[in-house]
mmCIF file of the N, C-alpha and C atoms, coordinates in Angstrom:
data_MODEL
# 
_entry.id   MODEL 
# 
loop_
_atom_site.group_PDB 
_atom_site.id 
_atom_site.type_symbol 
_atom_site.label_atom_id 
_atom_site.label_alt_id 
_atom_site.label_comp_id 
_atom_site.label_asym_id 
_atom_site.label_entity_id 
_atom_site.label_seq_id 
_atom_site.pdbx_PDB_ins_code 
_atom_site.Cartn_x 
_atom_site.Cartn_y 
_atom_site.Cartn_z 
_atom_site.occupancy 
_atom_site.B_iso_or_equiv 
_atom_site.pdbx_formal_charge 
_atom_site.auth_seq_id 
_atom_site.auth_comp_id 
_atom_site.auth_asym_id 
_atom_site.auth_atom_id 
_atom_site.pdbx_PDB_model_num 
ATOM 1   N N  . MET A 1 1  ? 98.479  -3.374  -38.630 1.00 0.00 ? 1  MET A N  1 
ATOM 2   C CA . MET A 1 1  ? 97.586  -4.314  -38.863 1.00 0.00 ? 1  MET A CA 1 
ATOM 3   C C  . MET A 1 1  ? 96.146  -3.734  -38.944 1.00 0.00 ? 1  MET A C  1 
ATOM 4   N N  . ASP A 1 2  ? 95.688  -5.046  -40.690 1.00 0.00 ? 2  ASP A N  1 
ATOM 5   C CA . ASP A 1 2  ? 94.597  -4.405  -40.662 1.00 0.00 ? 2  ASP A CA 1 
ATOM 6   C C  . ASP A 1 2  ? 93.366  -4.965  -39.554 1.00 0.00 ? 2  ASP A C  1 
ATOM 7   N N  . THR A 1 3  ? 92.187  -4.339  -39.624 1.00 0.00 ? 3  THR A N  1 
ATOM 8   C CA . THR A 1 3  ? 90.896  -4.183  -38.488 1.00 0.00 ? 3  THR A CA 1 
ATOM 9   C C  . THR A 1 3  ? 90.036  -5.682  -39.229 1.00 0.00 ? 3  THR A C  1 
ATOM 10  N N  . ILE A 1 4  ? 89.272  -6.540  -38.188 1.00 0.00 ? 4  ILE A N  1 
ATOM 11  C CA . ILE A 1 4  ? 88.256  -7.874  -38.624 1.00 0.00 ? 4  ILE A CA 1 
ATOM 12  C C  . ILE A 1 4  ? 87.076  -6.798  -37.854 1.00 0.00 ? 4  ILE A C  1 
ATOM 13  N N  . PRO A 1 5  ? 86.145  -6.435  -39.140 1.00 0.00 ? 5  PRO A N  1 
ATOM 14  C CA . PRO A 1 5  ? 85.534  -5.968  -38.413 1.00 0.00 ? 5  PRO A CA 1 
ATOM 15  C C  . PRO A 1 5  ? 84.329  -7.834  -38.095 1.00 0.00 ? 5  PRO A C  1 
ATOM 16  N N  . PHE A 1 6  ? 83.468  -6.754  -36.791 1.00 0.00 ? 6  PHE A N  1 
ATOM 17  C CA . PHE A 1 6  ? 83.061  -7.852  -35.452 1.00 0.00 ? 6  PHE A CA 1 
ATOM 18  C C  . PHE A 1 6  ? 82.391  -9.015  -36.267 1.00 0.00 ? 6  PHE A C  1 
ATOM 19  N N  . SER A 1 7  ? 80.916  -8.568  -37.411 1.00 0.00 ? 7  SER A N  1 
ATOM 20  C CA . SER A 1 7  ? 80.516  -9.221  -37.198 1.00 0.00 ? 7  SER A CA 1 
ATOM 21  C C  . SER A 1 7  ? 81.031  -10.555 -38.645 1.00 0.00 ? 7  SER A C  1 
ATOM 22  N N  . ASP A 1 8  ? 82.361  -10.303 -39.237 1.00 0.00 ? 8  ASP A N  1 
ATOM 23  C CA . ASP A 1 8  ? 82.396  -11.536 -40.111 1.00 0.00 ? 8  ASP A CA 1 
ATOM 24  C C  . ASP A 1 8  ? 83.319  -12.197 -38.883 1.00 0.00 ? 8  ASP A C  1 
ATOM 25  N N  . LEU A 1 9  ? 83.281  -11.939 -37.532 1.00 0.00 ? 9  LEU A N  1 
ATOM 26  C CA . LEU A 1 9  ? 84.002  -13.443 -37.334 1.00 0.00 ? 9  LEU A CA 1 
ATOM 27  C C  . LEU A 1 9  ? 82.622  -13.770 -36.847 1.00 0.00 ? 9  LEU A C  1 
ATOM 28  N N  . PHE A 1 10 ? 81.323  -14.076 -37.014 1.00 0.00 ? 10 PHE A N  1 
ATOM 29  C CA . PHE A 1 10 ? 80.427  -14.676 -37.250 1.00 0.00 ? 10 PHE A CA 1 
ATOM 30  C C  . PHE A 1 10 ? 80.484  -15.965 -38.951 1.00 0.00 ? 10 PHE A C  1 
ATOM 31  N N  . GLN A 1 11 ? 81.100  -15.159 -39.500 1.00 0.00 ? 11 GLN A N  1 
ATOM 32  C CA . GLN A 1 11 ? 80.973  -15.490 -40.744 1.00 0.00 ? 11 GLN A CA 1 
ATOM 33  C C  . GLN A 1 11 ? 81.898  -16.413 -42.077 1.00 0.00 ? 11 GLN A C  1 
ATOM 34  N N  . GLY A 1 12 ? 83.010  -15.939 -40.720 1.00 0.00 ? 12 GLY A N  1 
ATOM 35  C CA . GLY A 1 12 ? 83.927  -16.574 -41.094 1.00 0.00 ? 12 GLY A CA 1 
ATOM 36  C C  . GLY A 1 12 ? 84.895  -16.560 -42.728 1.00 0.00 ? 12 GLY A C  1 
ATOM 37  N N  . SER A 1 13 ? 84.675  -15.700 -42.677 1.00 0.00 ? 13 SER A N  1 
ATOM 38  C CA . SER A 1 13 ? 84.434  -14.501 -44.108 1.00 0.00 ? 13 SER A CA 1 
ATOM 39  C C  . SER A 1 13 ? 85.634  -13.435 -43.910 1.00 0.00 ? 13 SER A C  1 
ATOM 40  N N  . PHE A 1 14 ? 86.900  -14.282 -43.070 1.00 0.00 ? 14 PHE A N  1 
ATOM 41  C CA . PHE A 1 14 ? 88.535  -12.995 -42.767 1.00 0.00 ? 14 PHE A CA 1 
ATOM 42  C C  . PHE A 1 14 ? 89.134  -13.878 -43.245 1.00 0.00 ? 14 PHE A C  1 
ATOM 43  N N  . LYS A 1 15 ? 90.780  -13.774 -42.946 1.00 0.00 ? 15 LYS A N  1 
ATOM 44  C CA . LYS A 1 15 ? 91.898  -14.696 -43.167 1.00 0.00 ? 15 LYS A CA 1 
ATOM 45  C C  . LYS A 1 15 ? 92.509  -13.663 -42.032 1.00 0.00 ? 15 LYS A C  1 
ATOM 46  N N  . LEU A 1 16 ? 93.034  -14.932 -40.733 1.00 0.00 ? 16 LEU A N  1 
ATOM 47  C CA . LEU A 1 16 ? 93.634  -14.220 -39.816 1.00 0.00 ? 16 LEU A CA 1 
ATOM 48  C C  . LEU A 1 16 ? 95.231  -14.069 -40.579 1.00 0.00 ? 16 LEU A C  1 
ATOM 49  N N  . PRO A 1 17 ? 96.256  -13.139 -40.515 1.00 0.00 ? 17 PRO A N  1 
ATOM 50  C CA . PRO A 1 17 ? 97.311  -13.002 -40.967 1.00 0.00 ? 17 PRO A CA 1 
ATOM 51  C C  . PRO A 1 17 ? 98.186  -13.927 -40.359 1.00 0.00 ? 17 PRO A C  1 
ATOM 52  N N  . ASP A 1 18 ? 99.390  -14.468 -41.289 1.00 0.00 ? 18 ASP A N  1 
ATOM 53  C CA . ASP A 1 18 ? 100.153 -14.893 -41.159 1.00 0.00 ? 18 ASP A CA 1 
ATOM 54  C C  . ASP A 1 18 ? 101.824 -14.645 -40.437 1.00 0.00 ? 18 ASP A C  1 
ATOM 55  N N  . ILE A 1 19 ? 101.516 -15.298 -39.442 1.00 0.00 ? 19 ILE A N  1 
ATOM 56  C CA . ILE A 1 19 ? 102.430 -14.302 -38.342 1.00 0.00 ? 19 ILE A CA 1 
ATOM 57  C C  . ILE A 1 19 ? 103.921 -15.616 -37.662 1.00 0.00 ? 19 ILE A C  1 
ATOM 58  N N  . GLU A 1 20 ? 104.864 -15.471 -37.520 1.00 0.00 ? 20 GLU A N  1 
ATOM 59  C CA . GLU A 1 20 ? 105.452 -16.331 -36.796 1.00 0.00 ? 20 GLU A CA 1 
ATOM 60  C C  . GLU A 1 20 ? 106.279 -15.753 -35.706 1.00 0.00 ? 20 GLU A C  1 
ATOM 61  N N  . VAL A 1 21 ? 105.604 -17.043 -34.700 1.00 0.00 ? 21 VAL A N  1 
ATOM 62  C CA . VAL A 1 21 ? 105.448 -16.703 -33.293 1.00 0.00 ? 21 VAL A CA 1 
ATOM 63  C C  . VAL A 1 21 ? 106.678 -17.815 -32.356 1.00 0.00 ? 21 VAL A C  1 
ATOM 64  N N  . ALA A 1 22 ? 107.757 -16.987 -31.852 1.00 0.00 ? 22 ALA A N  1 
ATOM 65  C CA . ALA A 1 22 ? 108.342 -17.375 -31.135 1.00 0.00 ? 22 ALA A CA 1 
ATOM 66  C C  . ALA A 1 22 ? 108.594 -18.309 -29.849 1.00 0.00 ? 22 ALA A C  1 
ATOM 67  N N  . GLU A 1 23 ? 108.801 -18.814 -29.178 1.00 0.00 ? 23 GLU A N  1 
ATOM 68  C CA . GLU A 1 23 ? 108.612 -19.588 -28.124 1.00 0.00 ? 23 GLU A CA 1 
ATOM 69  C C  . GLU A 1 23 ? 109.091 -18.452 -26.980 1.00 0.00 ? 23 GLU A C  1 
ATOM 70  N N  . ASP A 1 24 ? 109.994 -17.224 -27.350 1.00 0.00 ? 24 ASP A N  1 
ATOM 71  C CA . ASP A 1 24 ? 110.078 -16.803 -26.234 1.00 0.00 ? 24 ASP A CA 1 
ATOM 72  C C  . ASP A 1 24 ? 109.498 -15.197 -26.420 1.00 0.00 ? 24 ASP A C  1 
ATOM 73  N N  . ASP A 1 25 ? 108.363 -15.038 -27.314 1.00 0.00 ? 25 ASP A N  1 
ATOM 74  C CA . ASP A 1 25 ? 107.626 -13.979 -27.525 1.00 0.00 ? 25 ASP A CA 1 
ATOM 75  C C  . ASP A 1 25 ? 106.586 -13.734 -25.946 1.00 0.00 ? 25 ASP A C  1 
ATOM 76  N N  . LEU A 1 26 ? 107.058 -12.631 -26.479 1.00 0.00 ? 26 LEU A N  1 
ATOM 77  C CA . LEU A 1 26 ? 105.990 -11.965 -25.156 1.00 0.00 ? 26 LEU A CA 1 
ATOM 78  C C  . LEU A 1 26 ? 105.065 -12.382 -25.264 1.00 0.00 ? 26 LEU A C  1 
ATOM 79  N N  . VAL A 1 27 ? 103.943 -12.710 -24.551 1.00 0.00 ? 27 VAL A N  1 
ATOM 80  C CA . VAL A 1 27 ? 102.196 -12.543 -24.269 1.00 0.00 ? 27 VAL A CA 1 
ATOM 81  C C  . VAL A 1 27 ? 101.763 -12.363 -23.271 1.00 0.00 ? 27 VAL A C  1 
ATOM 82  N N  . ALA A 1 28 ? 101.892 -11.752 -22.518 1.00 0.00 ? 28 ALA A N  1 
ATOM 83  C CA . ALA A 1 28 ? 101.678 -11.059 -21.710 1.00 0.00 ? 28 ALA A CA 1 
ATOM 84  C C  . ALA A 1 28 ? 102.148 -10.621 -20.712 1.00 0.00 ? 28 ALA A C  1 
ATOM 85  N N  . ILE A 1 29 ? 101.992 -9.522  -19.531 1.00 0.00 ? 29 ILE A N  1 
ATOM 86  C CA . ILE A 1 29 ? 102.886 -8.847  -18.547 1.00 0.00 ? 29 ILE A CA 1 
ATOM 87  C C  . ILE A 1 29 ? 101.707 -8.806  -17.177 1.00 0.00 ? 29 ILE A C  1 
ATOM 88  N N  . LEU A 1 30 ? 101.317 -10.036 -15.869 1.00 0.00 ? 30 LEU A N  1 
ATOM 89  C CA . LEU A 1 30 ? 100.725 -9.976  -15.572 1.00 0.00 ? 30 LEU A CA 1 
ATOM 90  C C  . LEU A 1 30 ? 100.726 -9.382  -14.202 1.00 0.00 ? 30 LEU A C  1 
ATOM 91  N N  . TYR A 1 31 ? 100.421 -8.785  -13.557 1.00 0.00 ? 31 TYR A N  1 
ATOM 92  C CA . TYR A 1 31 ? 100.865 -8.083  -12.111 1.00 0.00 ? 31 TYR A CA 1 
ATOM 93  C C  . TYR A 1 31 ? 100.793 -9.177  -10.708 1.00 0.00 ? 31 TYR A C  1 
ATOM 94  N N  . THR A 1 32 ? 101.867 -8.766  -9.683  1.00 0.00 ? 32 THR A N  1 
ATOM 95  C CA . THR A 1 32 ? 101.299 -9.645  -8.573  1.00 0.00 ? 32 THR A CA 1 
ATOM 96  C C  . THR A 1 32 ? 100.595 -9.448  -8.060  1.00 0.00 ? 32 THR A C  1 
ATOM 97  N N  . SER A 1 33 ? 100.721 -10.137 -7.252  1.00 0.00 ? 33 SER A N  1 
ATOM 98  C CA . SER A 1 33 ? 99.478  -9.106  -5.988  1.00 0.00 ? 33 SER A CA 1 
ATOM 99  C C  . SER A 1 33 ? 100.201 -7.818  -4.792  1.00 0.00 ? 33 SER A C  1 
ATOM 100 N N  . GLY A 1 34 ? 101.657 -7.371  -4.875  1.00 0.00 ? 34 GLY A N  1 
ATOM 101 C CA . GLY A 1 34 ? 102.348 -6.506  -4.074  1.00 0.00 ? 34 GLY A CA 1 
ATOM 102 C C  . GLY A 1 34 ? 101.922 -6.854  -2.603  1.00 0.00 ? 34 GLY A C  1 
ATOM 103 N N  . THR A 1 35 ? 101.954 -8.079  -2.195  1.00 0.00 ? 35 THR A N  1 
ATOM 104 C CA . THR A 1 35 ? 101.686 -8.311  -0.707  1.00 0.00 ? 35 THR A CA 1 
ATOM 105 C C  . THR A 1 35 ? 102.642 -8.168  0.148   1.00 0.00 ? 35 THR A C  1 
ATOM 106 N N  . THR A 1 36 ? 104.141 -7.985  -0.618  1.00 0.00 ? 36 THR A N  1 
ATOM 107 C CA . THR A 1 36 ? 105.210 -8.262  0.332   1.00 0.00 ? 36 THR A CA 1 
ATOM 108 C C  . THR A 1 36 ? 106.236 -6.805  0.084   1.00 0.00 ? 36 THR A C  1 
ATOM 109 N N  . GLY A 1 37 ? 105.367 -5.888  -1.272  1.00 0.00 ? 37 GLY A N  1 
ATOM 110 C CA . GLY A 1 37 ? 105.941 -4.800  -1.481  1.00 0.00 ? 37 GLY A CA 1 
ATOM 111 C C  . GLY A 1 37 ? 104.969 -4.406  -2.663  1.00 0.00 ? 37 GLY A C  1 
ATOM 112 N N  . PRO A 1 38 ? 105.643 -3.183  -3.475  1.00 0.00 ? 38 PRO A N  1 
ATOM 113 C CA . PRO A 1 38 ? 104.712 -2.859  -4.677  1.00 0.00 ? 38 PRO A CA 1 
ATOM 114 C C  . PRO A 1 38 ? 104.493 -4.197  -6.022  1.00 0.00 ? 38 PRO A C  1 
ATOM 115 N N  . PRO A 1 39 ? 103.232 -4.021  -6.696  1.00 0.00 ? 39 PRO A N  1 
ATOM 116 C CA . PRO A 1 39 ? 103.228 -5.577  -7.122  1.00 0.00 ? 39 PRO A CA 1 
ATOM 117 C C  . PRO A 1 39 ? 104.533 -4.479  -8.600  1.00 0.00 ? 39 PRO A C  1 
ATOM 118 N N  . LYS A 1 40 ? 104.553 -6.310  -9.100  1.00 0.00 ? 40 LYS A N  1 
ATOM 119 C CA . LYS A 1 40 ? 105.515 -6.092  -10.182 1.00 0.00 ? 40 LYS A CA 1 
ATOM 120 C C  . LYS A 1 40 ? 105.354 -6.784  -11.827 1.00 0.00 ? 40 LYS A C  1 
ATOM 121 N N  . GLY A 1 41 ? 105.529 -6.219  -12.593 1.00 0.00 ? 41 GLY A N  1 
ATOM 122 C CA . GLY A 1 41 ? 104.714 -6.888  -13.380 1.00 0.00 ? 41 GLY A CA 1 
ATOM 123 C C  . GLY A 1 41 ? 106.301 -8.442  -14.298 1.00 0.00 ? 41 GLY A C  1 
ATOM 124 N N  . VAL A 1 42 ? 105.521 -8.731  -14.100 1.00 0.00 ? 42 VAL A N  1 
ATOM 125 C CA . VAL A 1 42 ? 106.001 -10.257 -14.920 1.00 0.00 ? 42 VAL A CA 1 
ATOM 126 C C  . VAL A 1 42 ? 105.398 -11.256 -15.916 1.00 0.00 ? 42 VAL A C  1 
ATOM 127 N N  . MET A 1 43 ? 107.142 -11.077 -16.598 1.00 0.00 ? 43 MET A N  1 
ATOM 128 C CA . MET A 1 43 ? 106.644 -11.216 -18.312 1.00 0.00 ? 43 MET A CA 1 
ATOM 129 C C  . MET A 1 43 ? 106.411 -12.260 -18.323 1.00 0.00 ? 43 MET A C  1 
ATOM 130 N N  . TRP A 1 44 ? 105.348 -13.022 -19.020 1.00 0.00 ? 44 TRP A N  1 
ATOM 131 C CA . TRP A 1 44 ? 105.307 -14.272 -19.654 1.00 0.00 ? 44 TRP A CA 1 
ATOM 132 C C  . TRP A 1 44 ? 105.703 -14.665 -21.230 1.00 0.00 ? 44 TRP A C  1 
ATOM 133 N N  . THR A 1 45 ? 105.989 -15.575 -21.429 1.00 0.00 ? 45 THR A N  1 
ATOM 134 C CA . THR A 1 45 ? 106.263 -16.092 -22.786 1.00 0.00 ? 45 THR A CA 1 
ATOM 135 C C  . THR A 1 45 ? 105.088 -16.749 -23.635 1.00 0.00 ? 45 THR A C  1 
ATOM 136 N N  . GLN A 1 46 ? 105.525 -16.912 -24.636 1.00 0.00 ? 46 GLN A N  1 
ATOM 137 C CA . GLN A 1 46 ? 104.868 -18.769 -25.344 1.00 0.00 ? 46 GLN A CA 1 
ATOM 138 C C  . GLN A 1 46 ? 104.661 -19.568 -24.830 1.00 0.00 ? 46 GLN A C  1 
ATOM 139 N N  . LYS A 1 47 ? 106.181 -19.743 -24.718 1.00 0.00 ? 47 LYS A N  1 
ATOM 140 C CA . LYS A 1 47 ? 106.889 -21.524 -23.595 1.00 0.00 ? 47 LYS A CA 1 
ATOM 141 C C  . LYS A 1 47 ? 105.758 -20.914 -22.942 1.00 0.00 ? 47 LYS A C  1 
ATOM 142 N N  . THR A 1 48 ? 106.124 -19.740 -21.346 1.00 0.00 ? 48 THR A N  1 
ATOM 143 C CA . THR A 1 48 ? 105.557 -20.163 -20.272 1.00 0.00 ? 48 THR A CA 1 
ATOM 144 C C  . THR A 1 48 ? 103.865 -20.798 -20.479 1.00 0.00 ? 48 THR A C  1 
ATOM 145 N N  . VAL A 1 49 ? 103.008 -19.908 -21.181 1.00 0.00 ? 49 VAL A N  1 
ATOM 146 C CA . VAL A 1 49 ? 101.868 -20.372 -21.367 1.00 0.00 ? 49 VAL A CA 1 
ATOM 147 C C  . VAL A 1 49 ? 101.690 -21.889 -22.393 1.00 0.00 ? 49 VAL A C  1 
ATOM 148 N N  . VAL A 1 50 ? 101.835 -22.324 -23.163 1.00 0.00 ? 50 VAL A N  1 
ATOM 149 C CA . VAL A 1 50 ? 101.699 -23.526 -23.819 1.00 0.00 ? 50 VAL A CA 1 
ATOM 150 C C  . VAL A 1 50 ? 102.150 -24.970 -22.240 1.00 0.00 ? 50 VAL A C  1 
ATOM 151 N N  . LEU A 1 51 ? 103.537 -24.352 -21.956 1.00 0.00 ? 51 LEU A N  1 
ATOM 152 C CA . LEU A 1 51 ? 104.254 -25.296 -21.073 1.00 0.00 ? 51 LEU A CA 1 
ATOM 153 C C  . LEU A 1 51 ? 102.610 -25.428 -19.469 1.00 0.00 ? 51 LEU A C  1 
ATOM 154 N N  . THR A 1 52 ? 102.195 -24.463 -19.235 1.00 0.00 ? 52 THR A N  1 
ATOM 155 C CA . THR A 1 52 ? 101.486 -23.951 -18.335 1.00 0.00 ? 52 THR A CA 1 
ATOM 156 C C  . THR A 1 52 ? 100.400 -25.153 -19.387 1.00 0.00 ? 52 THR A C  1 
ATOM 157 N N  . GLY A 1 53 ? 99.559  -24.945 -19.944 1.00 0.00 ? 53 GLY A N  1 
ATOM 158 C CA . GLY A 1 53 ? 98.437  -25.281 -20.316 1.00 0.00 ? 53 GLY A CA 1 
ATOM 159 C C  . GLY A 1 53 ? 99.069  -27.343 -20.546 1.00 0.00 ? 53 GLY A C  1 
ATOM 160 N N  . GLN A 1 54 ? 99.232  -26.923 -20.964 1.00 0.00 ? 54 GLN A N  1 
ATOM 161 C CA . GLN A 1 54 ? 99.799  -28.500 -20.881 1.00 0.00 ? 54 GLN A CA 1 
ATOM 162 C C  . GLN A 1 54 ? 99.917  -29.171 -19.623 1.00 0.00 ? 54 GLN A C  1 
ATOM 163 N N  . GLY A 1 55 ? 101.149 -28.527 -19.035 1.00 0.00 ? 55 GLY A N  1 
ATOM 164 C CA . GLY A 1 55 ? 101.179 -29.650 -17.647 1.00 0.00 ? 55 GLY A CA 1 
ATOM 165 C C  . GLY A 1 55 ? 99.992  -29.764 -17.160 1.00 0.00 ? 55 GLY A C  1 
ATOM 166 N N  . THR A 1 56 ? 99.160  -28.738 -16.773 1.00 0.00 ? 56 THR A N  1 
ATOM 167 C CA . THR A 1 56 ? 98.231  -28.689 -16.702 1.00 0.00 ? 56 THR A CA 1 
ATOM 168 C C  . THR A 1 56 ? 96.897  -30.114 -17.007 1.00 0.00 ? 56 THR A C  1 
ATOM 169 N N  . ALA A 1 57 ? 96.687  -30.100 -18.353 1.00 0.00 ? 57 ALA A N  1 
ATOM 170 C CA . ALA A 1 57 ? 96.459  -31.036 -19.170 1.00 0.00 ? 57 ALA A CA 1 
ATOM 171 C C  . ALA A 1 57 ? 96.774  -32.268 -18.542 1.00 0.00 ? 57 ALA A C  1 
ATOM 172 N N  . LEU A 1 58 ? 97.557  -32.369 -18.462 1.00 0.00 ? 58 LEU A N  1 
ATOM 173 C CA . LEU A 1 58 ? 98.426  -34.255 -18.071 1.00 0.00 ? 58 LEU A CA 1 
ATOM 174 C C  . LEU A 1 58 ? 98.189  -33.993 -16.702 1.00 0.00 ? 58 LEU A C  1 
ATOM 175 N N  . TRP A 1 59 ? 98.185  -33.380 -15.875 1.00 0.00 ? 59 TRP A N  1 
ATOM 176 C CA . TRP A 1 59 ? 98.011  -33.465 -14.707 1.00 0.00 ? 59 TRP A CA 1 
ATOM 177 C C  . TRP A 1 59 ? 96.332  -33.797 -14.106 1.00 0.00 ? 59 TRP A C  1 
ATOM 178 N N  . MET A 1 60 ? 96.026  -32.754 -14.641 1.00 0.00 ? 60 MET A N  1 
ATOM 179 C CA . MET A 1 60 ? 94.597  -33.170 -14.759 1.00 0.00 ? 60 MET A CA 1 
ATOM 180 C C  . MET A 1 60 ? 93.726  -34.206 -15.163 1.00 0.00 ? 60 MET A C  1 
ATOM 181 N N  . GLY A 1 61 ? 94.812  -34.781 -16.153 1.00 0.00 ? 61 GLY A N  1 
ATOM 182 C CA . GLY A 1 61 ? 94.105  -36.200 -17.436 1.00 0.00 ? 61 GLY A CA 1 
ATOM 183 C C  . GLY A 1 61 ? 93.128  -35.240 -18.320 1.00 0.00 ? 61 GLY A C  1 
ATOM 184 N N  . ILE A 1 62 ? 92.973  -34.270 -18.279 1.00 0.00 ? 62 ILE A N  1 
ATOM 185 C CA . ILE A 1 62 ? 92.469  -33.523 -19.380 1.00 0.00 ? 62 ILE A CA 1 
ATOM 186 C C  . ILE A 1 62 ? 92.944  -34.127 -20.913 1.00 0.00 ? 62 ILE A C  1 
ATOM 187 N N  . ASP A 1 63 ? 91.465  -34.230 -21.788 1.00 0.00 ? 63 ASP A N  1 
ATOM 188 C CA . ASP A 1 63 ? 91.778  -34.518 -23.510 1.00 0.00 ? 63 ASP A CA 1 
ATOM 189 C C  . ASP A 1 63 ? 91.065  -33.236 -24.415 1.00 0.00 ? 63 ASP A C  1 
ATOM 190 N N  . SER A 1 64 ? 90.873  -33.842 -25.252 1.00 0.00 ? 64 SER A N  1 
ATOM 191 C CA . SER A 1 64 ? 90.223  -32.558 -25.775 1.00 0.00 ? 64 SER A CA 1 
ATOM 192 C C  . SER A 1 64 ? 89.096  -32.685 -26.532 1.00 0.00 ? 64 SER A C  1 
ATOM 193 N N  . ASN A 1 65 ? 88.548  -34.195 -25.406 1.00 0.00 ? 65 ASN A N  1 
ATOM 194 C CA . ASN A 1 65 ? 86.715  -34.672 -25.151 1.00 0.00 ? 65 ASN A CA 1 
ATOM 195 C C  . ASN A 1 65 ? 86.639  -33.863 -24.200 1.00 0.00 ? 65 ASN A C  1 
ATOM 196 N N  . ASP A 1 66 ? 87.474  -33.296 -23.227 1.00 0.00 ? 66 ASP A N  1 
ATOM 197 C CA . ASP A 1 66 ? 86.423  -32.440 -22.208 1.00 0.00 ? 66 ASP A CA 1 
ATOM 198 C C  . ASP A 1 66 ? 86.439  -30.476 -22.256 1.00 0.00 ? 66 ASP A C  1 
ATOM 199 N N  . ARG A 1 67 ? 85.626  -31.012 -21.322 1.00 0.00 ? 67 ARG A N  1 
ATOM 200 C CA . ARG A 1 67 ? 85.235  -29.304 -21.814 1.00 0.00 ? 67 ARG A CA 1 
ATOM 201 C C  . ARG A 1 67 ? 85.524  -28.373 -19.952 1.00 0.00 ? 67 ARG A C  1 
ATOM 202 N N  . LEU A 1 68 ? 85.670  -27.472 -19.913 1.00 0.00 ? 68 LEU A N  1 
ATOM 203 C CA . LEU A 1 68 ? 85.487  -27.039 -18.437 1.00 0.00 ? 68 LEU A CA 1 
ATOM 204 C C  . LEU A 1 68 ? 85.424  -25.317 -18.345 1.00 0.00 ? 68 LEU A C  1 
ATOM 205 N N  . LEU A 1 69 ? 85.224  -25.175 -17.255 1.00 0.00 ? 69 LEU A N  1 
ATOM 206 C CA . LEU A 1 69 ? 83.956  -24.549 -17.147 1.00 0.00 ? 69 LEU A CA 1 
ATOM 207 C C  . LEU A 1 69 ? 84.807  -23.315 -16.128 1.00 0.00 ? 69 LEU A C  1 
ATOM 208 N N  . THR A 1 70 ? 85.049  -22.438 -16.281 1.00 0.00 ? 70 THR A N  1 
ATOM 209 C CA . THR A 1 70 ? 85.967  -21.756 -14.801 1.00 0.00 ? 70 THR A CA 1 
ATOM 210 C C  . THR A 1 70 ? 85.256  -20.630 -14.137 1.00 0.00 ? 70 THR A C  1 
ATOM 211 N N  . CYS A 1 71 ? 85.131  -20.332 -12.925 1.00 0.00 ? 71 CYS A N  1 
ATOM 212 C CA . CYS A 1 71 ? 84.540  -19.348 -12.000 1.00 0.00 ? 71 CYS A CA 1 
ATOM 213 C C  . CYS A 1 71 ? 85.766  -18.347 -12.037 1.00 0.00 ? 71 CYS A C  1 
ATOM 214 N N  . LEU A 1 72 ? 87.042  -18.451 -11.976 1.00 0.00 ? 72 LEU A N  1 
ATOM 215 C CA . LEU A 1 72 ? 87.950  -17.905 -11.646 1.00 0.00 ? 72 LEU A CA 1 
ATOM 216 C C  . LEU A 1 72 ? 87.913  -16.212 -12.722 1.00 0.00 ? 72 LEU A C  1 
ATOM 217 N N  . PRO A 1 73 ? 88.452  -14.984 -11.885 1.00 0.00 ? 73 PRO A N  1 
ATOM 218 C CA . PRO A 1 73 ? 88.366  -14.021 -13.038 1.00 0.00 ? 73 PRO A CA 1 
ATOM 219 C C  . PRO A 1 73 ? 89.720  -13.934 -13.476 1.00 0.00 ? 73 PRO A C  1 
ATOM 220 N N  . LEU A 1 74 ? 89.277  -13.543 -14.905 1.00 0.00 ? 74 LEU A N  1 
ATOM 221 C CA . LEU A 1 74 ? 89.715  -13.741 -15.819 1.00 0.00 ? 74 LEU A CA 1 
ATOM 222 C C  . LEU A 1 74 ? 91.234  -12.694 -16.024 1.00 0.00 ? 74 LEU A C  1 
ATOM 223 N N  . PHE A 1 75 ? 91.437  -11.880 -15.132 1.00 0.00 ? 75 PHE A N  1 
ATOM 224 C CA . PHE A 1 75 ? 92.415  -10.967 -14.568 1.00 0.00 ? 75 PHE A CA 1 
ATOM 225 C C  . PHE A 1 75 ? 93.486  -11.925 -14.003 1.00 0.00 ? 75 PHE A C  1 
ATOM 226 N N  . HIS A 1 76 ? 92.931  -13.136 -13.513 1.00 0.00 ? 76 HIS A N  1 
ATOM 227 C CA . HIS A 1 76 ? 94.766  -14.260 -12.653 1.00 0.00 ? 76 HIS A CA 1 
ATOM 228 C C  . HIS A 1 76 ? 94.768  -14.822 -13.812 1.00 0.00 ? 76 HIS A C  1 
ATOM 229 N N  . ALA A 1 77 ? 96.215  -15.183 -13.187 1.00 0.00 ? 77 ALA A N  1 
ATOM 230 C CA . ALA A 1 77 ? 96.881  -15.858 -14.156 1.00 0.00 ? 77 ALA A CA 1 
ATOM 231 C C  . ALA A 1 77 ? 96.174  -17.887 -14.351 1.00 0.00 ? 77 ALA A C  1 
ATOM 232 N N  . ASN A 1 78 ? 95.873  -18.161 -13.135 1.00 0.00 ? 78 ASN A N  1 
ATOM 233 C CA . ASN A 1 78 ? 94.982  -19.087 -13.036 1.00 0.00 ? 78 ASN A CA 1 
ATOM 234 C C  . ASN A 1 78 ? 93.902  -19.575 -13.869 1.00 0.00 ? 78 ASN A C  1 
ATOM 235 N N  . ALA A 1 79 ? 93.400  -18.087 -14.429 1.00 0.00 ? 79 ALA A N  1 
ATOM 236 C CA . ALA A 1 79 ? 91.637  -18.417 -15.528 1.00 0.00 ? 79 ALA A CA 1 
ATOM 237 C C  . ALA A 1 79 ? 92.118  -18.150 -16.729 1.00 0.00 ? 79 ALA A C  1 
ATOM 238 N N  . GLN A 1 80 ? 93.800  -17.637 -16.810 1.00 0.00 ? 80 GLN A N  1 
ATOM 239 C CA . GLN A 1 80 ? 94.287  -17.290 -17.581 1.00 0.00 ? 80 GLN A CA 1 
ATOM 240 C C  . GLN A 1 80 ? 94.962  -18.917 -18.969 1.00 0.00 ? 80 GLN A C  1 
ATOM 241 N N  . VAL A 1 81 ? 94.993  -19.798 -17.966 1.00 0.00 ? 81 VAL A N  1 
ATOM 242 C CA . VAL A 1 81 ? 96.298  -20.182 -18.317 1.00 0.00 ? 81 VAL A CA 1 
ATOM 243 C C  . VAL A 1 81 ? 95.690  -22.344 -18.076 1.00 0.00 ? 81 VAL A C  1 
ATOM 244 N N  . TYR A 1 82 ? 95.057  -22.241 -17.356 1.00 0.00 ? 82 TYR A N  1 
ATOM 245 C CA . TYR A 1 82 ? 94.616  -23.364 -16.201 1.00 0.00 ? 82 TYR A CA 1 
ATOM 246 C C  . TYR A 1 82 ? 93.045  -23.420 -16.991 1.00 0.00 ? 82 TYR A C  1 
# 
């Protein structure tokens, strides 16, 4: 895959590659805290992330006019999908 120079991101002078994403494609591997044993890698799929985000928005009554700010650490699942 080609790289995009960071400066181009601000100018909009790049085209993202056309890729197909399936709902069972892997998005991330998040590790458990290991409170009951060694930490374990939990595989998250596209479907997991999308449904979690949609469910949270529905539950909280969030729509496209709302803006959110999180103080959660980005290495944690809550900050990434909620």
